[in-house]
C-alpha positions in Angstrom: -15.5 29.3 -27.1 -17.7 27.1 -25.0 -17.3 23.2 -23.6 -16.8 20.2 -26.3 -20.5 18.4 -25.7 -19.9 16.2 -23.0 -19.6 12.2 -23.9 -22.6 10.5 -22.9 -22.8 9.4 -19.8 -23.4 5.9 -18.7 -23.4 6.4 -14.8 -25.1 9.7 -13.1 -22.2 11.2 -11.1 -24.9 13.4 -9.1 -22.9 13.9 -6.0 -19.7 14.6 -7.8 -21.9 17.1 -9.8 -23.3 18.7 -6.5 -19.8 18.9 -5.1 -18.9 20.9 -8.2 -22.0 23.1 -7.5 -20.8 23.9 -3.9 -17.3 24.6 -5.2 -17.3 26.9 -7.9 -19.5 29.2 -5.5 -15.7 30.1 -3.9 -13.4 31.8 -6.0 -11.0 29.1 -7.2 -11.4 25.2 -7.4 -9.1 23.1 -8.1 -9.4 20.1 -9.7 -6.3 17.7 -8.8 -6.1 14.1 -9.8 -4.0 11.3 -12.1 -4.6 10.9 -16.2 -7.8 9.3 -16.2 -9.9 10.5 -13.1 -12.6 11.8 -15.2 -11.2 15.6 -14.5 -12.4 16.9 -18.1 -15.5 14.4 -18.5 -16.8 15.9 -15.1 -16.0 19.7 -16.5 -18.2 18.8 -19.2 -21.1 17.0 -18.1 -21.2 20.0 -15.4 -21.0 23.0 -18.1 -24.1 21.1 -19.4 -26.1 21.8 -16.9 -25.6 25.0 -16.2 -27.8 27.7 -16.6 -27.6 30.9 -19.4 -26.5 33.3 -16.6 -23.4 31.4 -16.5 -20.6 32.2 -19.3 -17.5 30.0 -19.7 -14.8 31.2 -20.6 -12.0 27.9 -21.6 -8.7 27.3 -22.1 -7.4 23.9 -22.5 -3.3 23.9 -22.2 -1.3 22.7 -25.1 0.8 19.8 -24.1 4.1 20.6 -22.8 3.5 24.5 -22.9 6.1 26.7 -22.2 5.9 29.9 -23.9 4.0 32.3 -21.1 3.3 34.7 -23.9 1.5 31.9 -26.1 -0.7 31.1 -23.0 -1.5 34.4 -21.9 -2.8 35.7 -25.3 -5.2 32.1 -25.8 -6.6 32.7 -22.0 -7.1 36.2 -22.9 -8.6 35.6 -26.9 -11.3 32.8 -24.5 -12.0 35.8 -22.1 -13.1 38.1 -25.2 -14.6 35.3 -27.0 -16.7 34.4 -23.9 -17.7 38.3 -23.0 -18.6 38.6 -27.1 -16.4 41.9 -27.1 -13.8 39.6 -29.2 -12.7 42.2 -31.8 -11.6 41.9 -35.8 -7.3 40.8 -34.7 -7.1 38.5 -32.0 -4.3 39.8 -29.7 -1.2 39.9 -31.0 2.1 38.6 -30.0 5.2 41.2 -29.0 8.7 41.0 -29.1 8.7 42.3 -25.2 6.1 40.5 -23.1 5.1 42.2 -20.3 3.9 39.2 -18.2 2.3 41.9 -15.6 1.1 43.9 -18.2 -1.2 41.2 -19.2 -2.4 40.5 -16.1 -3.9 43.7 -15.6 -5.4 43.5 -19.3 -7.0 40.3 -19.0 -8.7 41.8 -15.2 -9.6 44.3 -17.2 -11.8 42.3 -19.6 -13.0 39.8 -16.8 -14.3 43.5 -15.1 -15.6 44.5 -17.5 -18.1 41.7 -18.4 -21.9 42.2 -16.9 -22.9 39.1 -14.9 -21.8 35.8 -14.0 -18.4 34.6 -15.7 -16.6 31.3 -14.8 -12.8 30.7 -16.5 -12.1 27.3 -17.2 -8.5 26.1 -17.6 -8.0 22.3 -18.1 -4.7 20.5 -18.1 -3.0 23.5 -16.3 -0.1 20.8 -15.5 0.9 21.3 -18.9 2.3 24.4 -18.3 5.4 24.3 -17.5 6.3 27.9 -17.3 7.1 29.2 -13.8 6.6 32.5 -14.9 3.1 32.2 -16.4 2.2 30.6 -12.8 3.2 33.4 -11.0 1.7 35.9 -12.8 -1.9 33.3 -12.9 -1.0 33.7 -8.9 -1.8 37.3 -9.4 -4.8 37.0 -11.5 -6.8 34.4 -9.3 -6.1 36.6 -6.4 -7.3 39.6 -7.5 -10.1 38.4 -9.2 -13.4 40.4 -9.9 -16.8 39.6 -7.6 -18.3 38.0 -10.5 -16.0 35.9 -12.0 -14.9 32.4 -10.5 -11.8 30.3 -11.7 -12.0 26.8 -11.9 -8.7 24.3 -12.6 -7.9 21.0 -13.6 -4.0 19.7 -13.2 -2.9 16.2 -12.6 -0.7 17.6 -10.1 -0.4 20.0 -7.8 0.5 23.2 -8.9 3.4 25.9 -6.6 0.2 28.8 -7.0 0.5 30.2 -3.7 -3.1 30.3 -3.3 -2.8 30.0 0.7 -4.2 33.2 1.2 -7.7 32.5 -0.9 -7.5 28.9 1.3 -7.1 31.0 4.6 -10.7 33.2 3.6 -12.3 29.8 2.7 -12.3 31.1 -1.1 -10.8 27.8 -2.0 -12.4 24.6 -2.8 -10.8 21.3 -4.1 -11.5 18.3 -5.8 -8.6 15.7 -5.4 -8.3 12.1 -6.7 -10.6 10.6 -3.8 -13.7 12.4 -4.7 -13.3 11.1 -8.6 -12.6 7.4 -7.7 -15.6 5.4 -8.8 -17.2 3.8 -5.6 -18.3 0.1 -5.7 -21.7 0.8 -6.2 -21.0 3.3 -9.4 -18.9 0.0 -10.7 -22.0 -1.4 -10.5 -24.2 1.1 -12.0 -21.6 1.4 -15.2 -21.4 -2.3 -15.6 -25.1 -2.5 -15.5 -25.7 0.7 -17.5 -23.1 -1.4 -20.2 -25.1 -4.5 -20.3 -22.5 -6.2 -18.7 -23.5 -8.7 -15.7 -20.7 -9.7 -13.4 -21.4 -11.9 -9.8 -20.8 -9.0 -6.3 -17.4 -10.7 -6.1 -16.7 -10.1 -9.6 -17.6 -6.3 -9.7 -16.1 -6.2 -6.1 -12.8 -7.3 -7.6 -12.5 -5.3 -10.6 -13.1 -2.3 -8.0 -10.5 -3.3 -6.2 -8.3 -4.0 -8.7 -9.0 -0.5 -10.6 -9.1 0.9 -7.2 -12.1 3.2 -8.8 -9.8 4.5 -11.1 -12.3 5.6 -14.0 -9.8 5.3 -16.7 -9.5 2.0 -15.5 -13.0 0.6 -15.5 -13.9 2.2 -18.6 -10.8 0.2 -20.1 -12.3 -2.6 -18.3 -15.8 -2.1 -19.7 -14.9 -1.9 -23.1 -12.9 -6.0 -22.6 -16.0 -7.1 -20.7 -18.2 -6.1 -23.9 -19.0 -9.2 -25.7 -16.3 -11.2 -23.6 -17.6 -14.9 -23.6 -16.2 -15.1 -19.6 -16.7 -12.3 -17.8 -16.0 -13.5 -14.6 -12.4 -15.2 -15.9 -11.5 -11.4 -17.6 -12.3 -10.3 -14.0 -9.8 -12.2 -12.3 -6.8 -12.2 -14.7 -7.5 -8.3 -15.6 -4.1 -6.3 -14.3 -2.1 -3.3 -15.6 -0.5 -5.9 -18.2 -4.2 -5.6 -20.1 -2.8 -4.5 -23.5 -5.6 -1.5 -23.4 -4.1 -0.5 -19.8 -1.0 -1.0 -20.4 -0.8 1.2 -23.7 -2.5 4.0 -21.4 0.1 4.3 -18.4 3.0 3.9 -20.3 1.7 6.8 -22.6 0.1 9.4 -20.4 2.5 8.2 -16.9 5.4 6.1 -17.4 7.2 7.8 -20.6 6.5 10.9 -19.4 9.2 10.3 -16.6 12.4 11.2 -17.1 15.3 8.5 -17.3 16.3 9.1 -13.5 12.6 8.2 -12.1 11.5 5.2 -14.3 14.6 3.8 -13.0 13.5 4.3 -9.7 9.9 3.3 -10.7 10.9 0.1 -12.3 13.5 -1.3 -9.6 11.0 -0.8 -6.5 8.1 -2.0 -8.5 8.7 -5.5 -6.8 8.4 -4.3 -3.5 4.3 -4.2 -1.6 5.8 -1.0 -0.4 8.7 1.0 -0.4 10.4 3.8 1.8 13.2 6.5 1.0 15.8 4.6 2.0 15.1 1.5 0.9 14.8 3.2 -2.9 18.0 4.5 -2.2 19.3 0.9 -1.6 18.1 -1.0 -4.9 18.7 2.0 -7.3 22.2 2.7 -5.8 21.6 6.6 -5.5 20.2 9.0 -2.7 17.8 11.2 -3.0 14.7 8.7 -3.7 12.1 10.1 -0.9 12.7 13.3 -2.9 11.6 11.6 -6.0 8.7 9.4 -4.6 7.3 12.8 -2.2 6.9 14.3 -5.7 5.4 11.9 -7.7 3.1 11.7 -4.9 2.6 15.4 -5.3 2.1 15.2 -8.8 -0.8 12.5 -8.7 1.5 9.9 -10.4 -0.1 6.1 -9.0 2.0 7.3 -6.1 0.4 7.0 -2.7 1.7 7.6 0.7 0.9 5.0 3.8 1.5 7.3 6.5 0.8 10.8 7.9 4.2 11.6 7.7 4.8 10.6 4.2 7.9 8.0 4.7 6.1 4.9 3.4 4.9 4.8 -0.4 2.3 2.4 -2.4 1.9 2.3 -6.1 -1.3 2.2 -7.8 -2.4 -1.7 -8.6 -2.6 -1.5 -12.1 0.4 0.9 -12.3 2.7 -1.7 -10.4 1.6 -4.4 -12.5 2.9 -2.2 -15.8 6.1 -1.6 -14.3 6.5 -5.2 -13.1 5.9 -6.0 -16.6 8.3 -3.4 -18.4 11.1 -4.7 -15.2 11.2 -8.4 -16.6 11.2 -6.7 -19.6 14.0 -3.9 -19.8 15.8 -5.5 -16.9 15.2 -9.2 -16.6 18.7 -10.6 -15.1 18.5 -7.4 -12.4 15.4 -8.9 -10.9 17.0 -11.7 -8.4 19.2 -9.2 -7.2 17.2 -6.9 -6.8 14.9 -9.5 -4.8 18.3 -10.3 -2.2 18.8 -6.8 -1.6 15.0 -6.2 -0.5 15.0 -9.1 1.4 18.4 -8.1 3.3 16.9 -4.9 4.8 13.7 -6.2 5.8 15.6 -8.9 7.7 18.1 -6.3 9.4 14.7 -3.9 9.8 12.9 -6.7 11.6 10.3 -7.2 8.9 10.7 -10.9 8.6 7.6 -12.0 6.7 8.8 -9.4 3.5 12.2 -10.5 3.9 11.2 -14.1 3.9 8.8 -13.6 0.6 11.5 -11.6 -1.3 14.2 -14.3 -0.4 11.9 -17.0 -2.1 11.1 -14.7 -5.0 14.9 -14.7 -5.9 14.6 -18.4 -5.7 16.6 -19.1 -2.7 14.8 -21.3 -1.2 17.2 -23.2 1.1 17.9 -19.5 2.6 13.8 -18.7 2.5 13.7 -22.3 4.6 16.1 -21.6 6.7 15.0 -17.6 7.8 11.2 -19.6 8.2 12.3 -21.8 10.5 14.6 -19.5 12.6 11.9 -16.9 13.0 8.3 -18.9 12.9 8.6 -18.6 16.5 8.9 -14.4 15.9 5.9 -14.9 13.5 3.6 -16.8 15.9 4.2 -14.4 18.6 3.4 -11.5 16.0 -0.2 -13.2 14.8 1.6 -13.9 11.8 0.0 -17.4 11.2 -1.6 -17.0 8.5 1.7 -15.1 6.7 3.3 -18.5 7.4 1.0 -20.5 6.3 1.3 -18.2 3.2 4.7 -18.3 2.8 4.8 -22.7 3.4 2.6 -22.9 0.5 4.7 -20.4 -1.8 7.5 -23.8 -1.8 7.2 -25.7 -5.2 7.4 -29.0 -5.2 10.8 -30.3 -4.9 11.9 -27.7 -2.5 10.6 -29.1 0.7 13.5 -28.6 2.7 13.5 -30.8 6.3 13.8 -27.1 8.2 10.4 -26.2 7.3 9.4 -29.7 9.1 9.6 -27.3 12.2 7.5 -24.4 10.9 4.4 -27.2 10.1 4.7 -28.5 13.2 4.1 -25.1 14.6 1.9 -23.9 12.5 -0.6 -27.1 13.2 -0.2 -27.1 16.9 -1.9 -24.0 16.7 -4.8 -24.9 15.1 -4.4 -27.9 17.4 -3.6 -30.7 15.3 -1.9 -32.7 17.4 -0.8 -36.1 15.8 0.2 -33.9 12.8 2.4 -31.6 14.9 3.5 -34.7 16.7 5.3 -36.0 13.0 6.4 -32.9 12.4 8.2 -33.1 15.1 10.1 -36.1 14.5 11.2 -35.0 11.4 12.4 -31.8 13.2 14.4 -33.5 15.6 15.8 -36.0 13.2 17.0 -33.2 10.9 18.3 -31.4 14.1 21.2 -33.9 14.9 22.5 -33.2 11.1 22.7 -29.7 10.9 26.0 -27.6 12.1 26.5 -26.9 15.7 26.0 -23.4 15.1 22.4 -24.2 14.7 21.7 -27.3 16.1 21.6 -26.0 19.9 18.5 -23.3 18.5 16.9 -25.9 16.5 17.0 -28.3 19.4 15.6 -25.7 21.8 12.8 -24.9 19.0 11.8 -28.8 18.9 11.6 -29.3 22.6 9.7 -26.5 23.6 7.2 -27.1 20.8 7.4 -30.9 22.3 6.5 -29.6 25.9 3.8 -27.7 24.3 2.8 -30.3 23.1 3.1 -33.3 25.7 0.9 -30.4 28.1 -1.9 -29.7 25.6 -2.1 -34.0 25.5 -2.0 -34.3 28.9 1.4 -36.4 28.8 2.9 -36.0 32.1 5.7 -38.3 31.3 6.4 -36.5 28.1 6.1 -33.2 30.4 9.1 -34.4 32.6 11.3 -35.2 30.0 10.9 -32.1 28.0 11.6 -29.8 31.2 14.4 -31.6 32.0 15.9 -31.4 29.0 15.0 -27.3 28.6 16.1 -26.5 32.4 19.8 -26.5 31.2 20.6 -24.9 28.4 17.3 -22.4 28.3 18.5 -21.4 32.0 21.6 -21.1 31.2 23.9 -17.6 30.5 26.4 -18.9 28.0 26.8 -16.8 24.6 26.1 -19.8 22.9 22.6 -19.8 24.9 22.2 -16.3 24.2 22.5 -16.9 20.6 19.5 -18.8 21.0 16.9 -15.6 20.1 15.3 -13.6 22.6 11.8 -14.9 21.2 12.3 -18.2 21.6 14.4 -18.0 25.2 11.2 -15.9 26.0 9.1 -18.7 24.8 10.6 -21.4 26.1 11.4 -20.1 29.7 7.3 -19.4 29.6 6.7 -22.9 28.9 9.7 -24.3 30.9 8.1 -22.5 34.1 4.7 -23.3 33.0 5.5 -27.2 33.3 7.4 -26.8 36.0 4.4 -25.3 38.2 2.0 -28.1 36.3 4.3 -31.2 38.0 4.5 -28.4 41.0 7.7 -27.7 40.5 6.7 -24.6 42.4 9.9 -22.5 43.3 11.7 -22.9 39.9 8.4 -22.7 38.1 8.0 -19.0 39.4 11.6 -17.9 39.1 11.4 -19.1 34.9 7.8 -17.2 34.6 9.0 -14.0 36.0 12.3 -14.5 34.1 10.4 -15.4 31.0 8.0 -12.2 31.3 10.7 -9.9 32.1 12.2 -10.7 29.1 9.7 -10.4 27.0 8.9 -7.4 28.0 12.6 -6.4 27.3 12.1 -7.4 23.4 9.0 -6.0 22.7 6.5 -9.1 23.2 3.7 -7.8 25.8 1.9 -10.8 24.8 4.1 -13.8 26.1 3.8 -11.7 29.3 0.2 -11.2 29.9 0.1 -15.1 29.3 2.8 -15.9 32.1 -0.6 -14.4 34.1 -3.3 -17.5 34.0 0.1 -19.3 34.8 0.7 -17.9 37.9 -2.4 -17.9 38.8 -2.4 -22.1 38.5 0.6 -21.8 40.6 -1.6 -20.6 43.2 -4.4 -23.6 42.5 -4.3 -27.5 43.2 -2.6 -29.2 40.3 -5.5 -30.7 38.5 -5.5 -34.2 37.2 -7.2 -36.1 34.4 -9.2 -34.7 32.0 -9.3 -31.7 33.8 -5.8 -31.2 33.5 -6.4 -31.1 29.9 -8.3 -28.2 30.4 -5.7 -26.2 32.5 -3.7 -22.8 31.3 -1.5 -25.0 28.8 1.9 -23.4 28.1 2.5 -23.7 24.1 5.5 -22.7 21.8 2.8 -20.7 19.7 2.3 -18.4 22.5 -1.9 -18.6 22.5 -2.4 -21.6 20.6 -6.1 -22.9 21.7 -7.1 -26.3 22.8 -9.4 -27.5 19.8 
């Protein structure tokens, strides 16, 4: 039996073939990667390049193979054909199969072969028989000196080859090795006669993540397409050819429980076990996610501890399409659950994004306004802009004026900041008492920042007088203002007092702000206090120099334009 002829190669992946050459010098090589990664194509191309001194014994495992005897008889037949020792009668099945004896028989055939022989087992993941896998481990760990084995699989199998690994006799080629690079993507397109811009090529590579089947399907669709750039922009896992492949080879092959988890969690950019348990309504999700990653099922861990995961971009596209088809009425509720979880975890940007996705625009506006200080202090000003832009026409809630003022102040648009603060101040007077105090302090803190940036001494003094009481008080109502806002307000207040030469109060408020900033994990606020302290030791600047002095600001670090 010989390897089937390789399909025509559009590009030369010489580095990958060289890697397989090096790997095959060891006793056992495992090529483990998802469906469509090019494992079989790599084997065929590599086999075509081998010299006559190498003989190949090739076995393609049948889909959903459960019978150990069938597997071993097919493997023995492949070895005999490669060795040229096949007789008139092929090995026959028996009523009482002895796996150990069969392994000994295959090892004897391999030992009798003269010269180099490479045993190739393709699609080993299809062997769903623990006994056969245990017997295969014994074969692989006892191969004769001139025999090598190359295995391909879609998932990591429990073969017990740790001794070979320790001895340096186990090589692995994994999904990352098989992915096309951006350079190879460019070469593939050129070889197919497709012209794309650098940006279009980069986007196609990003969307497919170098997945061979995704690139090949894209190339087929791009051939003769009237607008290749537009096609790439719109290319996703919902493309008919890609969706059909992923459905047949990935999603439909999972159990009902696994499919349900994938569908209910696909609306997340990242997922962990606890969050998946919440969205599915049952425990055990982390184990499923770990198993899916081990199975190369387009699930990727994001951290060394393997607690957070994401789905391949194209697979996530398909899953979201299937979620809308199968469970459309549950999508808003899933977003709301996710938003609640992220809010509790302090992951505010994701919480707001899911609240928007649920269509709860008023709640999203309230969340964004309440946490605009926190997001700014986290360095997420651009994220805030994106969240603002996500609000549709007709959902321009007054609370968003405070957020727009924060963004404009950070970018030095002082006139726009003043206009938004006027709207926010008017709105704050109409809110319930439990929210009014927080909004008024937030507005005053930004107004103080704006006045200082403009060198408006009367405005500074006015806001200092307002902030002094609510910010420095110790009532439960004041504490409810929120630690982030309170720390920023104290910093602004102290700096403004230093600016107006209220030095004793300035030192106290700056110190209180620094302590609170450290307590709530906001060291950036604390470091911003240092130049303010230096300003206390210097004479107060005046005129134009005042505008260049260290300025307090509600955005904790916005620079003068």
